[in-house]
C-alpha positions in Angstrom: 13.9 40.7 50.5 14.2 37.2 52.0 12.1 34.1 51.6 10.2 33.3 54.8 9.4 29.7 55.7 6.9 28.7 58.4 7.5 25.1 59.5 7.6 22.6 62.4 10.1 19.9 61.4 13.7 19.4 60.4 12.7 17.3 57.4 10.3 19.9 56.0 12.9 22.6 56.6 15.7 20.6 54.9 13.6 19.8 51.8 12.5 23.4 51.5 16.0 24.7 51.6 16.9 22.4 48.8 13.8 23.2 46.8 14.0 27.0 47.0 17.7 26.9 46.2 18.5 30.2 47.8 21.6 30.8 49.9 21.0 30.1 53.6 21.4 33.9 54.4 18.4 34.6 52.1 16.1 32.2 54.1 14.3 33.2 57.3 12.5 30.5 59.2 9.6 31.0 61.6 9.6 28.1 64.1 8.5 27.2 67.6 11.0 24.5 68.5 14.3 25.3 70.2 15.9 22.3 68.6 14.8 23.3 65.1 16.0 26.9 65.8 19.5 25.6 66.7 19.6 23.3 63.7 18.7 26.1 61.2 21.2 28.6 62.8 24.0 26.0 62.3 23.0 25.9 58.7 23.4 29.7 58.4 19.7 30.5 58.1 17.9 33.3 59.8 15.4 32.2 62.5 12.6 33.8 64.4 11.1 31.6 67.2 7.7 32.0 68.7 4.0 31.0 68.3 3.2 30.3 64.7 -0.2 31.9 65.2 1.3 35.2 66.5 0.5 38.2 64.4 3.5 39.9 66.0 5.9 37.5 64.4 4.6 38.0 60.9 4.6 41.8 61.5 8.4 41.4 62.1 9.2 39.2 59.0 6.8 40.5 56.4 6.7 41.7 53.7 8.9 39.1 52.1 9.8 37.9 48.6 7.8 34.7 49.3 6.1 33.2 52.4 6.0 29.4 52.5 3.8 27.5 55.0 4.6 23.8 55.5 3.2 22.3 58.6 3.5 18.8 60.0 0.3 19.3 62.0 -2.3 20.7 59.6 -4.7 21.3 62.5 -2.6 24.4 63.2 -3.1 25.7 59.6 -6.2 27.8 60.3 -4.5 29.8 63.1 -1.4 30.4 61.0 -3.4 31.5 58.0 -5.5 33.9 60.1 -2.4 35.5 61.5 -0.6 35.7 58.2 -3.6 37.1 56.4 -3.6 40.3 58.5 0.1 41.1 58.0 1.0 39.7 54.6 0.5 42.9 52.5 1.6 42.0 48.9 3.7 39.0 49.9 2.9 35.9 47.8 1.8 33.0 50.1 2.4 29.4 49.2 0.8 26.6 51.3 2.3 23.2 50.9 -0.1 20.4 51.9 0.9 16.7 52.2 -2.8 15.6 52.7 -5.2 16.1 49.8 -6.6 19.6 49.7 -10.1 18.3 50.2 -9.1 16.8 53.6 -7.6 20.0 55.1 -9.3 21.5 58.1 -9.7 24.8 56.1 -11.3 25.7 52.9 -8.7 27.0 50.4 -11.4 29.1 48.8 -11.6 31.1 52.0 -8.0 32.3 51.5 -7.9 33.4 47.9 -4.6 35.2 48.5 -2.8 31.9 49.2 -1.8 29.3 46.7 -2.4 25.8 48.0 -0.2 23.0 46.5 -1.0 19.3 47.1 2.5 18.1 47.5 1.6 14.4 47.7 0.1 14.4 44.2 3.1 16.2 42.7 5.4 13.7 44.5 3.3 10.9 43.1 3.9 12.2 39.5 7.6 12.3 40.2 7.6 8.8 41.6 5.7 7.5 38.5 8.5 8.9 36.3 11.2 7.2 38.5 9.2 3.9 38.4 9.3 4.1 34.6 13.0 4.8 34.6 13.7 2.0 37.0 11.8 -0.5 34.7 13.7 1.0 31.8 17.1 0.3 33.4 16.2 -3.4 33.7 15.2 -3.5 30.1 18.4 -1.8 29.0 20.4 -4.4 30.8 18.6 -7.1 28.9 18.9 -5.3 25.6 22.7 -4.9 26.1 23.0 -8.6 26.8 21.2 -9.5 23.6 23.1 -7.1 21.4 26.5 -7.6 23.0 29.6 -5.4 22.9 31.7 -6.7 20.1 29.1 -7.8 17.6 28.4 -6.6 14.1 25.0 -5.0 14.8 22.4 -3.5 12.4 19.5 -1.2 13.1 16.6 -2.1 10.7 13.9 0.5 10.1 10.6 0.3 8.2 10.7 0.2 4.4 10.1 3.9 4.1 11.7 5.2 7.3 9.8 8.0 9.1 11.0 10.4 11.8 10.2 8.2 14.7 12.1 5.3 13.3 15.1 7.5 12.3 15.2 9.2 15.7 14.8 5.9 17.6 17.6 4.3 15.6 19.9 7.3 16.4 18.9 7.1 20.1 19.5 3.3 20.2 23.0 3.8 18.8 23.7 6.4 21.4 22.4 4.2 24.1 24.7 1.3 23.1 27.8 3.6 22.5 28.0 2.7 18.8 28.4 4.9 15.8 27.3 4.8 12.1 30.1 2.4 11.3 29.7 -0.1 14.1 25.9 0.0 14.1 24.5 1.5 10.9 20.8 2.1 10.2 19.3 0.4 7.2 16.0 -0.2 5.4 14.7 -2.4 2.6 13.4 0.7 1.0 14.2 4.4 0.5 13.3 7.5 2.5 10.8 9.2 0.2 8.8 11.8 2.1 10.4 15.3 1.6 10.3 16.2 5.3 12.1 12.9 6.1 14.8 13.5 3.4 15.3 17.0 4.9 15.6 15.4 8.4 18.5 13.2 7.2 20.2 16.2 5.5 19.8 18.7 8.3 20.9 16.2 11.1 23.5 14.4 9.0 22.0 11.0 9.3 22.7 8.1 7.0 20.4 5.2 6.2 21.6 2.3 4.0 19.3 0.6 1.6 19.7 -3.2 1.8 18.0 -6.4 0.8 16.9 -9.3 3.1 19.8 -11.3 1.8 22.3 -8.8 3.3 21.2 -9.5 6.8 23.3 -12.7 6.9 26.4 -10.5 7.2 25.3 -9.1 10.6 25.6 -10.8 13.9 22.6 -8.9 15.4 19.6 -7.2 13.9 17.6 -4.7 16.0 14.3 -3.3 14.7 13.0 0.0 16.0 9.5 1.5 15.3 8.6 -1.5 13.3 8.1 -5.3 13.7 8.9 -8.0 11.2 5.4 -8.6 9.9 5.1 -4.9 8.9 7.8 -5.2 6.3 7.1 -6.0 2.7 9.4 -9.0 3.1 8.6 -10.2 6.6 11.5 -11.7 8.6 10.9 -14.9 10.6 13.4 -13.8 13.3 15.4 -10.8 14.5 17.3 -10.3 17.7 15.5 -7.3 19.3 12.4 -5.2 18.7 11.5 -1.8 20.2 8.2 -0.4 18.9 5.0 1.4 19.7 2.7 -0.1 17.0 0.2 -2.9 17.8 2.0 -6.1 18.9 2.4 -8.8 16.4 3.1 -12.4 17.4 4.2 -14.1 14.1 7.9 -13.7 14.7 10.7 -14.6 17.2 13.0 -12.2 19.0 15.2 -12.5 22.1 14.2 -9.0 23.2 10.8 -7.4 22.7 9.6 -4.1 24.1 6.4 -3.1 22.3 4.1 -0.5 23.9 1.1 0.3 21.8 -0.2 2.9 24.3 2.8 5.1 23.8 2.6 7.8 21.2 6.1 7.3 19.8 8.9 4.8 19.9 11.2 7.8 20.6 9.5 8.1 24.0 10.6 4.6 24.9 14.2 5.2 23.8 14.3 8.4 25.8 13.4 6.4 28.9 16.3 4.1 28.2 18.7 7.0 27.8 17.5 8.8 31.0 17.6 5.6 33.0 21.2 5.1 32.1 22.1 8.8 32.7 23.2 9.3 29.1 23.3 12.9 27.9 21.0 13.8 25.0 22.8 16.2 22.8 21.2 18.9 20.6 21.2 16.8 17.5 19.6 13.7 19.1 17.1 15.9 21.1 16.1 17.6 17.8 15.5 14.2 16.1 13.6 12.8 19.0 11.4 15.9 19.5 10.6 16.0 15.8 9.7 12.3 16.0 7.2 12.8 18.8 5.8 15.9 17.2 5.1 14.0 13.9 3.8 10.7 15.4 1.5 12.5 17.8 0.6 15.4 15.6 2.1 17.8 18.2 0.4 15.8 21.0 -3.0 16.1 19.4 -3.3 12.3 19.0 -3.8 10.0 22.0 -0.6 10.1 24.2 0.6 9.1 27.6 2.1 11.1 30.5 5.4 9.6 29.3 5.0 11.2 25.8 4.2 14.6 27.3 7.1 14.4 29.7 9.4 13.4 26.9 8.2 16.3 24.7 8.9 18.7 27.6 12.3 17.2 28.3 13.5 17.3 24.7 12.0 20.7 23.9 14.5 22.4 26.2 17.4 20.6 24.5 16.4 20.7 20.8 17.2 23.1 18.1 13.9 24.5 16.9 15.5 26.3 13.9 16.6 22.8 12.6 13.0 21.5 13.0 11.7 24.5 11.0 14.1 23.6 8.2 12.9 20.0 8.3 9.3 20.9 8.3 9.5 23.2 5.2 11.1 21.2 2.5 10.5 21.9 -1.2 7.3 20.2 -2.3 7.7 18.2 -5.5 5.5 19.2 -8.4 4.1 15.6 -8.7 2.7 15.9 -5.1 0.7 19.0 -6.1 -0.6 17.3 -9.2 -1.7 14.2 -7.2 -3.3 16.3 -4.5 -5.3 18.3 -7.0 -6.6 15.1 -8.8 -7.3 13.4 -5.4 -9.3 16.4 -4.1 -11.2 16.8 -7.5 -12.4 13.2 -7.4 -13.0 12.8 -3.6 -16.4 11.9 -2.3 -17.9 11.9 1.2 -20.3 9.4 2.7 -21.3 9.1 6.3 -18.6 11.6 7.3 -15.9 9.5 5.6 -13.9 11.2 2.8 -12.7 8.8 0.1 -10.0 9.7 -2.4 -8.3 7.3 -4.9 -5.2 8.6 -6.6 -4.4 5.7 -8.9 -0.7 5.2 -9.7 1.6 7.5 -7.7 5.3 8.3 -8.1 5.9 8.1 -4.4 4.2 6.2 -1.6 4.3 9.1 0.9 1.8 11.1 -1.2 -1.0 8.9 0.1 -0.6 9.6 3.8 0.0 13.2 3.1 -3.3 13.6 1.4 -5.0 11.5 4.1 -3.8 14.0 6.7 -4.9 17.0 4.6 -8.4 15.6 3.9 -9.1 15.2 7.6 -9.3 19.0 7.7 -12.4 19.1 5.5 -15.5 20.4 7.3 -17.9 17.7 8.4 -15.4 14.9 7.9 -14.5 12.5 10.8 -12.6 10.0 8.7 -10.4 10.2 5.6 -9.4 7.1 3.5 -6.9 7.7 0.6 -5.5 5.0 -1.7 -2.7 5.0 -4.3 -1.0 2.3 -6.4 2.7 2.1 -5.8 5.0 -0.7 -7.1 2.3 -3.4 -7.6 0.6 -2.6 -4.3 -2.4 -0.7 -3.3 -1.6 1.6 -0.4 -4.5 2.8 1.8 -4.0 5.5 4.5 -6.8 6.1 6.9 -7.1 8.9 9.4 -9.8 9.9 12.0 -10.3 12.7 14.4 -9.2 10.6 17.4 -12.4 10.3 19.4 -14.3 7.8 17.2 -13.6 4.1 16.5 -10.0 2.9 16.4 -8.6 3.3 12.9 -6.2 0.4 13.3 -8.9 -2.0 14.3 -11.3 -0.8 11.5 -8.6 -1.1 8.8 -7.6 -4.5 9.9 -11.2 -5.7 9.9 -11.8 -4.3 6.5 -8.6 -5.2 4.6 -6.5 -7.8 6.4 -7.6 -10.7 4.2 -6.0 -8.9 1.2 -2.7 -8.0 2.8 -1.0 -6.1 5.7 -3.4 -3.8 7.6 -3.5 -2.1 11.0 -2.4 0.9 13.0 -3.3 3.2 15.9 -6.5 4.8 17.2 -6.4 7.8 14.8 -4.2 6.6 12.0 -3.8 3.3 10.1 -2.5 1.8 6.9 -3.1 -1.1 4.6 -0.6 -2.5 2.1 -2.5 -4.7 -0.4 -0.6 -6.6 -3.2 -2.5 -6.2 -6.4 -2.3 -9.9 -7.1 -4.4 -10.6 -3.9 -7.2 -8.1 -4.8 -10.4 -9.5 -6.3 -10.5 -6.8 -9.0 -7.9 -4.6 -10.8 -7.6 -1.0 -9.6 -10.5 1.1 -10.9 -14.0 2.3 -9.9 -15.4 -1.2 -9.1 -12.5 -2.1 -6.8 -12.5 1.3 -5.1 -16.3 1.1 -4.4 -15.8 -2.4 -3.0 -13.0 -1.2 -0.7 -15.1 1.8 0.4 -18.1 -0.4 1.2 -16.0 -2.7 3.3 -14.7 0.1 5.4 -18.1 1.7 5.7 -19.5 -1.6 6.8 -17.0 -1.9 9.6 -17.6 1.6 10.8 -21.3 1.0 10.8 -20.8 -2.1 12.9 -21.3 -4.7 10.2 -18.9 -7.4 9.0 -17.0 -6.6 5.8 -18.6 -8.1 2.8 -18.3 -8.4 -0.9 -14.8 -9.9 -1.4 -15.6 -10.5 -5.1 
C-alpha cells in the first residue's frame, strides 16, 4: 500500500517526500494544480488530480498505508476532512498544520480519527537546537584559539573527579583532536568513589594525580566541571573553564563557559562536538550518558531541554551493558559500617535528616549517605557530615521543589570554608582550623541550627 499525500504546493510536496523517505513510486499525491501534477510526475511519484473535497478521489486512493493532509490554505481543511472521513476506512490520517491548532477553522476534537500535528511548534524546537549549536560553534572557535594546536595542554578536574568531570574531559580531548599523551586529564586528588573507579576501568580512562606545583610544566590548563575556587588549593589563573556549577568570579581565565542552568557539563561539551560535526563513538557516548545520568539523577533533578536532548542523543550511541558494570561496583566494607552508624545516630527535625559520621576513610561516603537518606519517609532535606583529612565535609540534598540547596548551604557555612551547589544538591568543605569548635556533638548541633535557621528564613547565628 502506498502513502497518500494531499497538498497544494511544491514546497509542501518536496518537504514531505524527504520527510517520509519512501521511494517516489510508493508515494501517491492528490492535487488540484496542473503545474504541481507535472512536477510530481517528473519526480516519479503517482498523482491523482481533481477537487481535494471530492469523495470520489479518496474512494480511488484509499485505503492506504498513511494519508497525510498538508494544505497551504487551511480554509479548505474542513471540506477535505469531511470527504476523507467517509472513505478512509482504517487508513491512519495525519494532518500537518503550520498555524497553531487553536487557530484552525476546524475543531480537531471533531475528527478523533485524525492526528493533528502543529508543525510550527516542532520546527521551533528544531530551530532552538540549531541556535544552540550555532552559538556552540562560535565558542569552540574561541576555545581552540585559547588552547592552540601545538601547546602542552592539561585538563584539570575536581579534587575527587566524578563522572561528569571525567566524561567532559574525555569529550574535550576528542573535540580538540588530542589524546591522553598530548592532553592528559589530571587532578589534585584521587578518584575514590567505587562507581567512578569502575568507570575508569571499564572505559579505559587515565587520570593523573598531580600537585599545584606541577602546573608550571604545562602551556595551557583547561578546567572542566569545576572552577578554581572549588579546589582545595584554589588557583588564581587558568586558561579556560567549562562548567555547569554556580559561576565564581575570584579567578581569571581567557575562556569561560559556565552555565549553571544546565544539568551537566557533559551537555555543554556534547553541543561543542555536534556543532563541529565530530562523531561521538561508543566509548565517549557511554561516558557522557553516564555523566548526565548521575548529575541529573536520571533527569529527576532540574534539567533543560538541552540535557534531555543530549540524553536522547547519547542513549542511542552508548553501551548500556558498560553502564551496568559501572553502576554495580563492589561496595567496600567500610562504607557499610559508616552507613550503619550514620543511620543509627541520624535525627530528623522539620523534615531535615541530619547524620554525622565523624572520621571517614573516604570522602565519597558522605554524599552517598546523603543521597540514600533523602529516601526516608517524611524527609525533604538530608544533611550528612564527615571528617576527612582535616576538613569537615557536609553534603546536602533536597527533593528539588523546595529552597535551593546551594544557596542555603552557602548562607549557612560560607564563613567557615567553601560552600555552594545546585538547587537539589550542595556541598561544604570546612577546614577544621576555621571551625569554632572541634568535631563533636556541640559543633554538629551548631551546624544543624545554622542550616535550619536559613531554611526557616532566618540569618545563620551562633558562630561561637
